[in-house]
C-alpha positions as CSV (number, residue, x, y, z in Angstrom):
1,M,-29.1,38.9,11.4
2,S,-27.7,35.6,10.5
3,A,-29.2,32.4,11.5
4,S,-27.7,30.4,14.4
5,I,-25.0,27.8,13.7
6,T,-26.1,24.4,14.3
7,K,-24.7,20.9,13.8
8,D,-27.3,20.1,11.3
9,L,-26.3,23.1,9.1
10,I,-22.7,21.9,9.4
11,I,-23.6,18.3,8.3
12,A,-25.7,19.6,5.5
13,A,-22.8,21.6,4.2
14,L,-20.3,18.8,4.4
15,S,-22.8,16.3,2.7
16,K,-21.9,18.2,-0.4
17,V,-18.2,17.4,-0.1
18,L,-17.2,14.2,-2.0
19,D,-14.2,11.7,-1.3
20,P,-12.6,12.3,-4.7
21,E,-11.8,8.4,-5.1
22,I,-15.0,6.7,-3.7
23,K,-17.2,9.4,-5.2
24,K,-19.4,9.6,-2.2
25,D,-20.0,12.5,0.2
26,L,-18.2,12.6,3.5
27,V,-21.2,12.3,5.6
28,T,-22.5,9.1,3.9
29,L,-19.0,7.7,4.3
30,N,-19.1,8.5,8.0
31,M,-15.9,10.3,7.7
32,I,-17.4,13.4,9.7
33,Q,-17.1,13.1,13.4
34,D,-17.1,15.1,16.7
35,V,-18.8,18.2,15.4
36,A,-18.8,21.0,18.0
37,I,-19.8,24.7,18.0
38,E,-18.2,27.0,20.4
39,N,-19.0,30.8,21.2
40,G,-22.3,30.2,18.8
41,K,-20.1,30.5,15.8
42,D,-16.8,28.7,15.9
43,V,-16.8,25.2,14.3
44,R,-14.7,22.3,15.1
45,F,-14.9,18.7,13.5
46,S,-13.0,15.7,12.6
47,I,-12.5,14.1,9.2
48,V,-11.6,10.5,9.6
49,L,-9.8,9.3,6.3
50,T,-9.9,5.8,5.1
51,T,-6.2,5.8,5.3
52,P,-3.4,7.9,6.6
53,A,-1.7,7.7,3.3
54,C,-4.7,9.4,1.5
55,P,-3.2,11.1,-1.8
56,L,-6.0,13.6,-1.7
57,K,-6.1,14.5,2.0
58,N,-5.4,18.2,1.4
59,T,-8.1,18.5,-1.3
60,I,-10.6,17.0,1.1
61,K,-9.6,19.3,3.9
62,K,-9.8,22.3,1.6
63,E,-13.3,21.5,0.3
64,A,-14.6,20.8,3.6
65,F,-13.3,24.0,4.9
66,E,-14.8,26.1,2.1
67,A,-18.2,24.1,2.5
68,V,-18.5,25.2,6.1
69,Q,-17.0,28.7,5.6
70,A,-20.0,29.4,3.2
71,I,-22.4,29.1,6.1
72,P,-23.5,32.6,7.0
73,G,-22.2,33.6,10.4
74,V,-19.5,31.0,10.8
75,G,-16.4,32.1,12.6
76,K,-13.2,30.1,13.2
77,I,-13.1,26.6,11.7
78,D,-10.8,23.9,13.2
79,I,-10.6,20.8,11.3
80,N,-8.9,17.7,12.9
81,M,-7.5,15.3,10.2
82,T,-7.3,11.6,11.3
83,S,-7.7,8.3,9.7
84,K,-9.0,4.8,10.4
85,V,-8.1,2.2,7.7
86,R,-11.0,-0.1,6.8
87,S,-10.9,-3.8,6.6
88,D,-11.2,-5.6,3.1
89,G,-14.0,-7.7,4.7
90,I,-12.6,-10.9,3.5
91,S,-12.9,-14.0,5.6
92,R,-9.7,-15.9,6.1
93,E,-8.9,-19.4,7.2
94,I,-5.9,-18.3,9.5
95,K,-7.4,-15.5,11.7
96,I,-4.8,-12.8,12.1
97,P,-5.6,-9.0,13.0
98,V,-4.7,-7.6,9.5
99,R,-7.1,-5.4,7.6
100,N,-5.7,-5.6,4.1
101,V,-3.2,-8.0,2.5
102,I,-1.3,-6.7,-0.7
103,A,0.9,-8.8,-2.8
104,I,3.7,-7.3,-4.9
105,G,4.4,-9.7,-7.9
106,S,6.0,-9.9,-11.3
107,G,6.3,-12.5,-14.0
108,K,10.0,-12.4,-13.9
109,G,13.0,-11.5,-11.8
110,G,15.1,-8.5,-11.8
111,V,12.4,-6.0,-12.3
112,G,13.0,-4.4,-8.8
113,K,9.9,-6.0,-7.1
114,S,11.5,-6.2,-3.7
115,T,12.7,-2.6,-3.9
116,V,9.1,-1.5,-4.6
117,A,7.7,-3.7,-1.8
118,V,10.2,-2.4,0.7
119,N,9.5,1.3,-0.1
120,I,5.9,1.0,-0.4
121,A,5.8,-0.6,3.1
122,V,8.1,2.1,4.6
123,A,6.2,5.0,2.9
124,L,2.9,3.7,4.4
125,A,4.4,3.5,7.8
126,K,5.8,6.9,7.4
127,A,2.3,8.2,6.7
128,G,1.1,6.7,10.1
129,A,-0.3,3.2,9.1
130,S,0.7,0.1,11.0
131,V,2.5,-2.0,8.5
132,G,3.9,-5.5,8.2
133,L,6.3,-6.9,5.4
134,M,6.4,-10.5,4.6
135,D,9.3,-11.7,2.5
136,A,7.7,-14.8,0.6
137,D,10.6,-15.1,-1.8
138,I,11.9,-18.1,-0.1
139,Y,14.6,-18.9,-2.8
140,G,16.0,-15.2,-2.8
141,P,15.2,-13.5,0.5
142,N,16.6,-10.0,0.0
143,I,14.3,-8.0,2.4
144,P,16.5,-8.2,5.7
145,T,19.3,-6.7,3.8
146,M,17.2,-4.0,2.0
147,M,15.6,-3.1,5.4
148,G,19.0,-3.0,7.2
149,V,17.8,-5.5,9.8
150,E,20.4,-7.4,11.6
151,D,18.3,-8.6,14.6
152,T,16.8,-12.0,14.2
153,P,13.2,-12.7,15.3
154,R,12.7,-13.8,18.9
155,S,10.3,-16.3,20.4
156,K,7.6,-15.5,22.9
157,G,5.7,-18.7,23.8
158,D,4.6,-20.2,20.6
159,K,4.8,-17.0,18.7
160,I,7.6,-15.4,16.5
161,I,8.2,-11.7,17.3
162,P,9.3,-10.0,14.1
163,P,12.1,-7.3,14.1
164,V,11.0,-3.8,13.2
165,A,12.8,-1.4,10.8
166,Y,11.4,2.1,10.0
167,G,8.1,1.2,11.7
168,V,7.5,-1.9,9.6
169,K,7.2,-5.5,11.1
170,I,9.4,-7.9,8.9
171,I,9.6,-11.5,8.5
172,S,11.8,-13.4,6.1
173,I,13.3,-16.9,5.6
174,G,16.6,-14.9,5.4
175,F,16.5,-14.5,9.1
176,F,16.7,-18.3,9.7
177,V,19.0,-19.6,6.9
178,P,22.7,-18.6,6.4
179,S,23.2,-16.4,3.3
180,D,25.6,-18.9,1.6
181,Q,23.1,-21.8,2.0
182,P,20.8,-22.6,-0.7
183,L,17.3,-23.6,0.0
184,I,16.2,-26.7,-2.1
185,W,12.6,-27.3,-1.2
186,R,9.8,-28.8,-2.9
187,G,6.1,-27.7,-2.6
188,P,5.0,-28.9,0.7
189,M,8.0,-27.3,2.5
190,L,7.3,-24.0,0.8
191,H,3.6,-24.3,1.7
192,N,4.6,-24.8,5.5
193,A,6.9,-22.0,5.5
194,I,4.2,-19.6,4.1
195,R,1.8,-20.8,6.6
196,Q,4.1,-20.3,9.6
197,F,4.9,-16.9,8.4
198,I,1.2,-16.1,8.5
199,A,0.1,-18.0,11.6
200,D,3.0,-18.2,13.9
201,V,4.3,-14.5,13.6
202,E,2.9,-12.0,16.1
203,W,1.9,-9.5,13.6
204,G,-0.3,-7.5,16.0
205,D,-2.9,-5.3,14.7
206,L,-2.1,-4.2,11.0
207,D,-3.5,-1.9,8.6
208,Y,-1.6,-3.2,5.8
209,L,0.4,-6.5,5.4
210,I,2.8,-6.1,2.3
211,V,3.9,-9.5,0.7
212,D,6.9,-9.5,-1.5
213,L,6.3,-12.6,-3.8
214,P,8.9,-14.4,-5.7
215,P,9.1,-14.2,-9.6
216,G,6.8,-16.3,-11.6
217,T,3.5,-18.1,-10.9
218,G,4.3,-21.2,-8.9
219,D,3.9,-23.0,-5.6
220,I,4.4,-20.0,-3.3
221,Q,1.8,-17.9,-5.0
222,L,-0.7,-20.6,-4.8
223,S,0.1,-21.5,-1.3
224,L,-0.2,-17.8,-0.2
225,T,-3.7,-17.2,-1.8
226,Q,-5.0,-20.5,-0.4
227,S,-3.8,-19.7,3.2
228,L,-4.2,-15.9,3.2
229,P,-6.7,-14.5,0.7
230,L,-5.5,-11.2,-0.6
231,S,-7.0,-7.9,-0.8
232,G,-5.2,-7.2,-4.0
233,G,-2.3,-7.9,-6.1
234,I,0.1,-5.5,-7.8
235,I,2.3,-6.2,-11.0
236,V,5.7,-4.7,-11.3
237,T,7.2,-4.4,-14.9
238,L,9.8,-2.8,-16.9
239,P,8.9,-0.9,-20.0
240,Q,10.4,-3.5,-22.4
241,E,8.3,-6.0,-24.3
242,V,10.0,-9.1,-22.9
243,S,9.2,-7.8,-19.3
244,L,5.7,-7.1,-20.3
245,E,5.1,-10.6,-21.7
246,D,6.1,-12.1,-18.2
247,A,4.2,-9.3,-16.3
248,L,1.1,-10.2,-18.3
249,R,1.4,-13.9,-17.0
250,G,1.6,-12.6,-13.4
251,L,-1.5,-10.5,-14.0
252,K,-3.5,-13.3,-15.3
253,M,-2.3,-15.4,-12.5
254,Y,-4.0,-13.0,-9.9
255,E,-7.2,-13.2,-12.1
256,K,-7.2,-17.0,-12.1
257,L,-6.7,-17.0,-8.4
258,N,-9.6,-14.5,-8.0
259,V,-7.2,-11.9,-6.6
260,P,-8.3,-8.4,-7.5
261,V,-5.6,-6.6,-9.5
262,L,-4.9,-3.2,-7.9
263,G,-2.8,-2.0,-10.8
264,V,0.6,-1.8,-12.6
265,I,3.9,-0.2,-11.5
266,E,6.4,0.5,-14.2
267,N,9.8,0.5,-12.7
268,M,13.1,1.9,-14.4
269,S,10.9,3.9,-16.7
270,Y,13.5,6.2,-17.8
271,L,16.9,7.7,-16.9
272,Q,17.1,11.5,-16.1
273,M,20.1,13.1,-17.8
274,P,22.1,16.0,-16.5
275,D,20.7,18.3,-19.1
276,G,17.1,17.5,-18.0
277,T,16.4,15.2,-21.1
278,R,15.2,11.5,-20.6
279,M,16.8,8.4,-21.8
280,D,14.5,5.5,-22.3
281,V,16.9,2.7,-21.5
282,F,14.4,-0.1,-21.4
283,G,12.0,1.3,-23.9
284,T,8.8,3.4,-23.1
285,G,5.2,3.3,-22.2
286,G,5.0,-0.5,-21.5
287,G,3.5,-0.3,-18.1
288,K,0.8,2.1,-19.3
289,R,0.0,-0.2,-22.2
290,L,-0.2,-3.2,-20.0
291,A,-2.6,-1.4,-17.7
292,E,-4.8,0.1,-20.4
293,T,-5.0,-3.3,-22.2
294,N,-6.2,-5.0,-19.1
295,N,-8.3,-2.2,-17.8
296,V,-6.4,-1.7,-14.4
297,P,-4.8,1.5,-13.0
298,L,-1.3,2.5,-13.8
299,L,-0.1,3.2,-10.3
300,G,3.0,5.0,-11.2
301,E,6.3,5.1,-13.0
302,I,9.7,5.1,-11.3
303,P,12.7,6.6,-12.9
304,L,15.9,4.6,-13.0
305,D,18.2,6.0,-10.3
306,P,21.5,4.5,-8.9
307,A,20.4,5.9,-5.5
308,V,17.8,3.5,-5.3
309,R,20.1,0.5,-5.6
310,I,22.7,2.1,-3.3
311,S,20.0,2.7,-0.6
312,G,18.8,-0.9,-0.9
313,D,22.4,-2.1,-0.5
314,N,22.9,0.0,2.5
315,G,19.7,-1.1,4.2
316,K,18.1,2.4,4.2
317,P,15.2,2.6,1.5
318,I,15.2,5.6,-0.7
319,V,12.0,7.2,0.7
320,I,14.2,7.4,3.9
321,S,17.5,8.1,2.7
322,H,16.8,10.5,-0.1
323,P,12.9,11.5,0.1
324,E,13.6,14.7,-2.3
325,K,14.7,12.6,-5.2
326,A,12.3,11.9,-8.0
327,S,12.6,8.1,-7.5
328,A,11.5,8.5,-3.8
329,K,8.5,10.7,-4.7
330,A,7.3,8.4,-7.3
331,L,7.5,5.6,-4.8
332,Q,5.6,7.8,-2.2
333,S,3.0,8.6,-4.7
334,I,2.5,4.9,-5.6
335,A,2.1,4.0,-2.0
336,E,-0.6,6.6,-1.7
337,N,-2.4,5.4,-4.9
338,I,-2.2,1.8,-3.6
339,A,-3.8,3.0,-0.3
340,G,-6.5,4.8,-2.4
341,Q,-7.3,1.7,-4.3
342,V,-7.6,-0.5,-1.3
343,S,-9.9,2.1,0.4
344,M,-12.2,2.0,-2.7
345,M,-12.1,-1.8,-2.7
346,A,-12.8,-1.9,1.0
347,Y,-15.9,0.4,0.5
348,E,-17.2,-1.7,-2.3
349,N,-16.8,-4.9,-0.4
350,A,-18.6,-3.3,2.6
351,K,-21.4,-2.2,0.2
352,D,-21.8,-5.6,-1.1
353,I,-22.3,-7.2,2.3
354,G,-24.7,-4.4,3.6
355,K,-22.2,-2.7,5.9
356,V,-22.4,0.8,4.2
């Protein structure tokens, strides 16, 4: 006769299941909740992931199921997969209810940084996260076009209500300035614009605020990190050497500003030919070399695909318009990898301040 099923037995079994990224067990991470036993043998519980975009959620669920199934006498097992994004624990001068702020940067223009930022934001929102997207490229604001937003922000009291597209709240100087009017601004005006985007916009409660930085390492990057300390920064590069040189400057900028580098994304990695072969239009392996040399993760490689450009021009990001394409799948995977990196960083920060 088998021993009766108890909560203690279930918790003990689940304490042997590790989060594959954080390398701690689910019980220690407080990811197991609502354990219940019905009919003396049927087990029900929830696994609270650290992000809805967890790239390994199926693995976690499978291993948890197998751990409980191994308990003698267990009948039906019902696992509810849910999520709660953790805060990075950073104290910020401007108080906004945002748990994580992620900057997408590059050392130069033309590498597809805005395309990456848009698709990452939309992919995270598709997964179920609450997401905002700040277009901090004051001189070249492309986000409204790429997100297909025609509505302008509206005012509510002293707050700006941002438009929403594909579940993402968006702010950009492009909403306030005609497309044929150049912005010839010096540092103080840029600084004020960035602070307004942070403090005056009604962002609401966000899991992730994605910030599309302008190219280079100038005033806006400095103003942003001073006003809104970042959870982490990402570098977008092409495989070619010239792009890598500039990307390295962007990466070193993050380091000098004490911004953790979440990783490197290589865009336009290769062109898939009709016969299945790959053409390395811009060289090969540059993003991997940059990541390895600087001891940061390579978050992913995105193939060169005309549909990505067409989707951006049409205001429907590739992860929405053609989710089956290799480029969309790469961007989806990158978004999940970023969420995983942020979760690990949030855990380490919480551990450092004694909240774990």
